[in-house]
N, C-alpha and C positions, 0 to 999 in steps of 0.2 A: 538703850532700848531694852525692854524686858521681853525675854522670850517665853512664850507660853507653850507648854507641852500639849500637843494634840493627842486626843485619844486614838488608839489603834482600832477600836470598834465601838459602835453604839448599838445598844439593844433596846427594843421597844416591846412592851407587853401589849399584845393586840387581842388577847382573849376577852371577849365580851365588850371590847372597845370598838372594833371594826365589824364585828358580827352581831346582829340583832337576833337573839334567841326567842323573842316574843312570838314569832309565827309558829315556832315549834310547839308552843303550849297548846294550840288548837289540835295539832297532830296527836299529841299525848292524850288529850281528851278523847279524840275519836278512837284511839286505840284502847281506851278504857283504863289507862294507868293513872290518869289525873295529871293536871298541869303542875301540881306540886312536885312531881317526880322529875321535872325538868332540871331543877337545881342539882339534885342528886346525880342524875345521868351526866350532866355536864362536868361536875366535879370528878366523877369516875373517868370520864373521857380524857380530861386533862391529866389526871394522875397516871392513867395507863399510857397515854401518849408520851409523857416524860419518861416513864419506865422503859418503854420500848425504844425510845431514842437513845 
């Protein structure tokens, strides 16, 4: 019988997979910054979140 080593941990990338950012585009438009700023804002949010963690 062949023994297969089990992983000690499994990690999943859930950013933009389990969260839909599309509704925020409307909010960005209402605030006057434009929906194109959403991608920049999310990238900065992830970057800062990792840095603070």
